[in-house]
N, C-alpha and C positions, 0 to 999 in steps of 0.2 A: 276419234274419227267421227265426223258427221256422216249421217246416213241419208242419202237422197233416194231411198227406195220406199215406194208405197207397196203395201201388201194387199192383194186382191183376192177375195174369197167369195165365190158363188155359193149360195146356200139353198138347198131344197130338201126338206124333210131329213135333217141330220141331227135331230134332237139329242140322240145318245152320244154323238161323236164331236159336235162342234166345239164344245167347251175345251176338250182335250186339244183339238187342233189350234184354237186360239191361245191357249196357255203355252203351247210350244212356240208361238210367235212372241208372246210377252216375255218368255224366258230367254230370248236371244241375247247373246253377249254384246251384240251390236243392235240396239233397238231400232226398229224401222221409223220412218217419218210418220207413218199413219197406217192403220189397218181399215180397209173399206170392205164391209160385208154386205153383199146384196142378197137379200132374201127374195128368192124368185117364186113368190106365191106359196110358201110352205103351208101345209095343212096340219102340221103338228106344232110342238112347242119350240121349234128351232130358234125363232126370233127372241123368245123369252129367255132362252139360255144365253144368247148374246148379250141381252140387256142386263142380265145378272152379273156379268163381269164388271160393269160400271167402270171401265177403263177409259181415261181421256184419249187414249190412242185409237180406240175402236169407234168407228162410225157405222151405224146400221142404216142401210137404205132399203126400203121396201118397194117392190113392184109386182104387178100381176105376172103370173107364170108365162114366161116367154122362152124358156130354155137356157141352158148353161152358157151358150155363146152370148146371148143378149145380156145375161147377168154379168159376165166378165167384161163385156164391152162397156156396160154402164159404169162399172167400177173404174175401168181404165180411163174412161172419159172424165170422171170426176177426180181422179188422182192428181196430186200435186208434185209427185216425185218425177225425176228424170227417168227413173227405172220402175218397173212394176213386177213384183215377185208374185207368181201364181201359187195359190194353195187351195186345194179342194177341201171341202168341209169335213172330210173324214180322214184326211192324211195329216202328217205332222212333220216337223223339222227337229233335228238335233240342235242344241243351243248354238253351235257355231256356223249355221247355214248362212245367215246374212253377212257375217264377217268374211266368210270365204268368198261369197259373191262379190262383195265390195273389194276384196283383194284382187280378184280376177279382173274386175273393171279397171282397177288402177294399173295392173301389170299388162293387160292386153286390151288397150283402148280401141274403140271404133267398131266393136262387134254389135250385132243386132240382138243376140241372145247369149246368155251365160247360164250354165247348168252344172250340176254335180251328179255324182252317182247316188244310188238309192238302195234301200232295202225293201223287200216285199213282205208284208205282213198278211199271212193267210189265216190269221186267227189262232194259229198254233205256234208257228215258228217265224223267224225273220230270215229271209233268203236274199243274198246279194243279187241285184239286178245285173243283167249281162250288158255291161257298158264299156266304153273305151278305157284303157288302162293307163293312159298318159295324160298329162296336163297340157293345156294350150289350145290354140286354134285348130279345129279338126276339119277334115273333109266330111261335112255333114252327110251328104248323100251316100258316099262310099261306106262310111261307118254305119249308117242307119239301115243298110241292107242286111246287116247281120247282128247289129247291136242296138240298144236304146241309147240315144244321145239326149233327146229332149222328151220329157213327159211333163205335164202341167205342173205338178207339185214340186219339181226340182228345177224349174226354169224361171229365169228372170229376163224380161224383155225391155228393149229400149222403147219408151212410151211413144215418142213422136213418130218413130218408124212404124210401130204397130198401128197407130191411128192413120197414118198415111196410106197404109196397105188395106185399110178398111176393117181391121180387127178380126175377130173370129167370125166365121160364116154363120149368120143367124138362120135358124131353121134347119140346119144340118144336125141330124140326130146322132150320128156316129162318125168318127174320124175328123171332127171339127178342128182338133188340135193339129193333126198331121197336115191338114189343108193349110193352116196358117204357117206351120213350120216350113212347108215347101216355099211359100211366098217370101218368108223372111230369109231363108238360106240362099235363095236365088238373088237376093238383094244385098246381103251383108254377111260378114264372117260369123261363125258360131264358135264359142269358146267353152271348154269343158274342163271340169276337175274330177279326178277319180275319188275324191273324198266322199264317203257315204254319209250324207248329212240330211237326207230326206227319207221318209218312210211312207210307202204307198200301200194303202189298205186294199188288198185283194178280196177281203171278206165283206166289202160294202154291199148293202142291200140294193141300192138303186143307182148303180153306175150307168145303166141304160135301161130303156123301157123294156119290159118283158113281153109286151104285145106289139106286133109289127103294125106300124102305121106309115103309109107312104109319106115321104118328106115333102113338105111344102116350102121350098126354098129355091132361090135363083142360083144357088151355088152348086157346083158338082166337081168331082175329081176329073171328069172328062175335059173340063175347060183348062185344067192345069197341064194337060199334055201339050208339049211344045216341041215340034220337030227340030227347032233351031237350038234347043237347050241341050245341056250336057246329057249324055245317054243315061248316066247314073241317076240324074234327077228324075228323068222319065220313068226309070225303073222303080224309084222310090214311090212315085205317084201310083204306079201299077200295084206295087206291094200293098200300099195303104188302101187302095180302092178294092182290091180283091179280098183283103181281110175284112173290110166293111161289108162286102157282098156276101161273105160267108155268114155273117151275123144276120143280114137281111133274109137270106134264104132259109136259115133255121127258124126264123119267125114268120115265114110264109110269104116273103117278098120274092116270089118266083120270077116275075118279069124283071124286076130291078136287078136281081142277081144274074139273069140271063143276058141282060144288056151289058153289064159290067164284064161278063165273060167274053162277050164278042168284042167290046171296045178295047180291052186291055190284053187281048190275045197276042199283042206284040211282045209281051214280056219274055225275056230270056232267063232272068234271075228267079222269077216266081212261078216257074212252070208247074212245080208240085202243087202250089196253092191253087193254080188255075185248074189243074186236073181234079183236085179235091172239091173245088166249087162246082165243076160240071157234074161230078158224081153225086154230090149232095143234092144239087138242084133237080136231078133226075129221079130222086126218091120221092115216095109219098110225103106230103107236107108234114104229116104228124109223126113221121119217123125222124125228121131232120134234127130237131132240137136235142132229143135224147142222145142221138149218135154223135153230134158235135160236142155235146157236153162230156160224153165219155171220152172222146178223143182228146179234148182239152185237159181233162183230169189226168189221163195217162201221160200226156206231154208235160204237164206240170210236175207230176211225180218223178219223171225222168230228169227234168231240169233241176229239181231239188237235190237229186242225188249226184248232180254234176256230170251227168252223162250226155 
């Protein structure tokens, strides 16, 4: 079977992880068309680790630091494949990932995104992600209100559609993937496989910035609210925006979080998150991050126990 899938890897300061991630691509039972790694201004030895692989499939592109969305967009723009498989520089695939995606594309043509289930690596154990349990085209917004359907390292996108929609929102520091998922799922079907063939690293050091800085971007979740759209898609937008606002509040973004709480007060599904955001944002700024971290640790412990 020929593979018309380009692999897209944004890279920023992943010197310890990037070789393992790329080896997991090179070990695929169905090799990709190419692997495009965009080094987004790393200050460690990440690029050197990529060069050491010396694989003809791997192409390293360097650029000044512009953020993960810009790195992904650069790679997608340069890709030759009809499809682009996303992989972050500290995540990895099981050997059958690309073969499963190719099978889904053949069996369920015409989708904008294809994905599979995944495992979460917290540095100690592998825990199954909470994902749909059946194969095929899914109701993305309905499923995503309670489960994970698309995450970057388990998702493959139709390249031309992604480019037509403008790609990932550059300058957005959190939630950039959910922003694009919303636009894709409002345009084309989404297909899912329950096979657990991706591994997401929860133990990563730099998933997002530790210090709050206001976003400098023309994109926002507010612009995705569409009164003429399906109610569940607007609920998904609210869920993503409120989750992002919790992170902003914890890092000191009081005004940003308050604005999100006002705008997305329409939500019915995410009332608990809305209340949590309002409570967190009312606390002294230096209390917020430790309390949210404690809450998330407890939630993760409960999730690992299957409760």
